[in-house]
C-alpha positions as CSV (number, residue, x, y, z in Angstrom):
1,X,116.1,64.8,118.6
2,X,112.4,63.9,119.0
3,X,109.9,66.8,119.2
4,X,106.8,66.2,121.3
5,X,103.6,68.1,121.1
6,X,100.6,68.3,123.3
7,X,97.2,69.7,122.2
8,X,94.9,71.4,124.6
9,X,98.0,72.6,126.4
10,X,96.2,75.3,128.4
11,X,93.6,72.8,129.8
12,X,94.0,71.1,133.1
13,X,95.5,67.9,131.7
14,X,97.4,69.2,128.8
15,X,99.3,71.8,130.9
16,X,100.3,69.1,133.3
17,X,101.6,66.9,130.5
18,X,103.8,69.7,129.1
19,X,105.1,70.3,132.6
20,X,105.7,66.6,133.1
21,X,107.7,66.3,129.9
22,X,109.9,69.2,131.0
23,X,110.4,67.8,134.5
24,X,111.5,64.5,132.9
25,X,114.3,66.2,131.2
26,X,113.0,66.8,127.7
27,X,114.7,69.9,126.4
28,X,112.2,72.7,126.4
29,X,112.9,73.5,122.7
30,X,111.6,70.0,121.9
31,X,108.3,70.4,123.6
32,X,105.4,72.1,121.7
33,X,102.4,73.3,123.6
34,X,99.5,73.7,121.2
35,X,96.7,76.0,122.3
36,X,93.7,77.6,120.8
37,X,94.6,80.8,122.6
38,X,98.5,80.9,122.9
39,X,98.3,83.9,125.3
40,X,96.9,81.5,127.9
41,X,100.1,79.5,127.7
42,X,102.5,82.2,128.7
43,X,103.6,80.2,131.8
44,X,104.6,77.4,129.5
45,X,106.5,79.8,127.2
46,X,108.3,81.1,130.2
47,X,109.5,77.5,130.9
48,X,110.9,77.5,127.4
49,X,108.3,75.3,125.6
50,X,107.4,76.3,122.1
51,X,103.8,77.7,122.1
52,X,101.9,77.3,118.9
53,X,98.4,78.2,117.9
54,X,96.2,75.1,117.2
55,X,92.5,75.2,117.0
56,X,90.5,72.0,116.5
57,X,87.9,74.0,114.5
58,X,90.5,75.6,112.3
59,X,92.5,72.9,110.5
60,X,94.8,75.5,108.9
61,X,96.2,76.3,112.3
62,X,96.8,72.6,113.0
63,X,99.0,72.1,109.9
64,X,101.3,74.8,111.1
65,X,101.3,73.7,114.7
66,X,102.5,70.2,113.9
67,X,105.4,71.0,111.7
68,X,108.5,69.1,112.8
69,X,106.6,67.1,115.5
70,X,107.3,63.3,115.8
71,X,105.1,62.4,118.7
72,X,101.8,63.9,119.6
73,X,99.4,63.7,122.5
74,X,95.9,64.4,121.3
75,X,93.9,65.5,124.3
76,X,90.2,64.9,123.6
77,X,88.1,68.0,123.1
78,X,85.8,69.4,125.7
79,X,82.7,70.1,123.5
80,X,80.4,67.0,123.2
81,X,78.8,66.7,119.8
82,X,81.7,68.1,117.7
83,X,84.6,66.0,119.0
84,X,84.8,63.5,116.2
85,X,85.3,66.1,113.4
86,X,87.7,68.0,115.7
87,X,89.8,65.0,116.4
88,X,89.8,63.9,112.8
89,X,91.1,67.3,111.8
90,X,94.0,66.8,114.2
91,X,94.7,63.3,113.0
92,X,94.6,64.4,109.3
93,X,97.0,67.3,110.1
94,X,99.3,64.9,111.9
95,X,99.5,62.6,109.0
96,X,100.2,65.4,106.6
97,X,102.9,66.8,108.9
98,X,104.7,63.5,109.2
99,X,103.9,62.8,112.9
100,X,105.0,59.3,113.7
101,X,103.0,58.5,116.8
102,X,99.8,59.7,118.3
103,X,98.6,59.1,121.8
104,X,94.9,59.9,122.5
105,X,93.1,60.4,125.7
106,X,90.1,58.1,125.3
107,X,87.7,56.6,127.9
108,X,88.0,53.6,130.1
109,X,86.7,50.3,128.8
110,X,85.9,51.9,125.4
111,X,85.3,48.6,123.8
112,X,82.1,47.8,125.7
113,X,81.2,50.7,127.9
114,X,77.6,52.0,128.2
115,X,78.9,55.4,129.4
116,X,77.0,58.1,127.5
117,X,80.2,60.0,126.9
118,X,81.8,57.0,125.1
119,X,80.5,57.3,121.5
120,X,82.8,60.1,120.3
121,X,85.8,58.4,121.9
122,X,84.9,55.1,120.2
123,X,84.6,56.9,116.8
124,X,87.9,58.7,117.3
125,X,89.6,55.4,118.1
126,X,88.3,54.0,114.8
127,X,89.7,57.0,112.9
128,X,93.1,56.5,114.6
129,X,93.1,52.8,113.8
130,X,92.5,53.6,110.2
131,X,95.1,56.3,110.0
132,X,98.1,54.1,109.5
133,X,100.0,55.9,112.2
134,X,101.4,54.3,115.4
135,X,98.8,54.9,118.0
136,X,98.4,54.6,121.8
137,X,94.9,54.7,123.2
138,X,95.2,56.1,126.8
139,X,91.8,55.0,128.1
140,X,91.6,57.3,131.1
141,X,89.3,56.6,134.0
142,X,87.5,59.3,135.9
143,X,89.5,62.2,137.5
144,X,89.4,62.1,141.3
145,X,89.0,65.8,141.0
146,X,85.5,65.2,139.6
147,X,84.6,64.5,143.3
148,X,87.1,66.5,145.3
149,X,86.0,69.7,143.4
150,X,82.7,69.2,145.2
151,X,84.2,68.5,148.6
152,X,82.8,71.6,150.3
153,X,79.4,70.8,148.9
154,X,79.5,67.2,150.1
155,X,80.6,68.3,153.6
156,X,78.0,71.0,153.8
157,X,75.2,68.7,152.8
158,X,76.5,65.8,154.7
159,X,75.7,63.4,151.8
160,X,76.5,62.4,148.3
161,X,73.5,61.5,146.2
162,X,73.7,59.3,143.1
163,X,72.6,56.2,141.4
164,X,75.8,54.2,141.3
165,X,74.7,51.3,143.5
166,X,77.7,49.2,144.5
167,X,79.5,50.2,141.3
168,X,83.1,51.2,141.7
169,X,85.1,54.0,140.1
170,X,88.8,53.5,139.3
171,X,89.7,57.2,139.6
172,X,93.0,58.9,139.8
173,X,94.1,62.6,139.9
174,X,94.9,64.4,136.7
175,X,98.6,64.5,137.6
176,X,98.7,60.7,137.5
177,X,97.2,60.6,134.1
178,X,99.5,63.3,132.9
179,X,102.5,61.3,134.2
180,X,101.2,58.3,132.3
181,X,100.8,60.2,129.1
182,X,104.3,61.6,129.3
183,X,105.7,58.2,130.0
184,X,104.0,56.8,127.0
185,X,105.2,59.6,124.7
186,X,108.7,59.0,125.9
187,X,108.7,55.2,125.6
188,X,110.5,53.6,122.7
189,X,109.1,50.1,123.1
190,X,105.8,50.3,121.2
191,X,105.3,46.7,120.2
192,X,102.2,47.0,118.0
193,X,100.7,49.6,115.6
194,X,97.9,50.2,118.2
195,X,98.7,50.0,122.0
196,X,95.8,50.2,124.5
197,X,96.2,51.2,128.1
198,X,93.3,50.9,130.4
199,X,94.1,53.5,133.1
200,X,92.6,53.9,136.5
201,X,93.6,54.0,140.2
202,X,92.3,51.9,143.1
203,X,88.6,51.4,142.7
204,X,86.1,52.8,145.3
205,X,82.3,52.8,145.7
206,X,80.5,56.0,146.4
207,X,79.9,54.7,149.9
208,X,83.7,54.4,150.3
209,X,84.1,57.8,148.8
210,X,81.8,59.3,151.4
211,X,83.5,57.4,154.2
212,X,86.9,58.6,153.1
213,X,85.7,62.2,153.0
214,X,84.3,61.7,156.5
215,X,87.6,60.3,157.7
216,X,89.7,63.1,156.2
217,X,87.5,66.0,157.1
218,X,86.0,64.8,160.4
219,X,82.6,65.8,159.0
220,X,79.9,63.1,158.7
221,X,79.2,62.4,155.0
222,X,77.0,59.5,153.8
223,X,76.1,58.2,150.4
224,X,72.4,58.1,149.5
225,X,71.7,55.8,146.5
226,X,68.6,56.3,144.3
227,X,67.3,54.6,141.2
228,X,68.4,56.1,137.9
229,X,64.9,57.6,137.4
230,X,64.7,59.0,140.9
231,X,68.2,60.5,140.6
232,X,67.3,62.2,137.3
233,X,64.1,63.6,138.9
234,X,66.2,64.8,141.9
235,X,68.6,66.6,139.5
236,X,65.7,68.3,137.7
237,X,64.4,69.5,141.0
238,X,67.9,71.0,141.6
239,X,67.6,73.0,138.4
240,X,68.9,70.8,135.6
241,X,66.9,70.5,132.4
242,X,65.5,67.0,131.6
243,X,68.1,66.2,129.0
244,X,71.1,67.1,131.2
245,X,69.6,65.3,134.2
246,X,69.1,62.2,132.2
247,X,72.7,62.4,130.9
248,X,74.2,62.7,134.4
249,X,72.0,59.9,135.7
250,X,73.1,57.8,132.7
251,X,76.7,58.2,133.8
252,X,75.8,56.9,137.2
253,X,74.0,54.0,135.6
254,X,77.2,53.2,133.7
255,X,79.2,53.3,137.0
256,X,76.7,50.9,138.5
257,X,77.3,48.6,135.5
258,X,81.1,48.6,136.2
259,X,82.0,50.7,133.2
260,X,84.4,53.0,135.1
261,X,86.2,50.2,137.0
262,X,89.3,48.4,135.8
263,X,91.7,45.8,137.3
264,X,94.4,46.8,134.9
265,X,97.7,47.9,136.4
266,X,98.6,50.0,133.3
267,X,98.6,53.3,135.2
268,X,100.9,52.0,137.9
269,X,103.3,50.6,135.4
270,X,103.5,53.8,133.3
271,X,103.9,55.8,136.5
272,X,106.5,53.5,138.0
273,X,104.6,53.7,141.3
274,X,101.0,53.1,142.6
275,X,98.4,55.7,141.6
276,X,97.7,58.3,144.2
277,X,95.3,57.0,146.9
278,X,91.9,58.5,147.2
279,X,92.5,59.7,150.8
280,X,95.6,61.6,149.7
281,X,93.7,63.4,146.9
282,X,90.9,64.3,149.3
283,X,93.4,65.5,151.9
284,X,95.2,67.7,149.3
285,X,91.8,69.2,148.2
286,X,90.9,70.0,151.8
287,X,94.2,71.7,152.3
């Protein structure tokens, strides 16, 4: 039997992937949920999954966590600036443990994106390509939850402010990306040492996002577009420091450049269905 492991199993995405593997009929004893704090994975243990301690910053825990694992989902770390050494530690431990395949949650259009978050993903992809292991690069687009989590704010303000221009975002909910990750781990048709999936749902502009929120909630919400510089200044006035404001504005600039849009149907193919429409995600968030 194949044993599957998921790092970051207590995070939003990792937890969903573990649940998805179980729902697809993988025996619970063959699913390993790796968590920095195993106590936070009690719900997964109750489902029968093996819960093992694995801390990206403590390589000795990773070696133990990956014993007997054949296929691994490496969920990217959440701490910018330290992710490359963290991810490298997991990859090294996987090689030492005899893991056969690693899937990694990278960033959409990693080859040529200007997204300020991309550098560590690009570097991790290079480490994976050099590892000698079978690799799948799950280049995830944005989570729709990035926007629906702010639904109440948008409705209260009556507007969404940004610097995205006419740029589109191929977003999908975390559950869709989790389903795609599980499908990839379970697939036995890897045709190359490195497989790349560009993953995203139906693309929308921020004007379309605002219109969808208006349609679903009945509250008028509009999109107000600013220059990157003006948006950064607006964010500073709202309380962000200059560095963070520039970082956030830089992400909007990358959206305007098309970095978070894809025409790929990889997500639909892995899911075996169309990605969840924006309106459905907004409706669920409102409910």
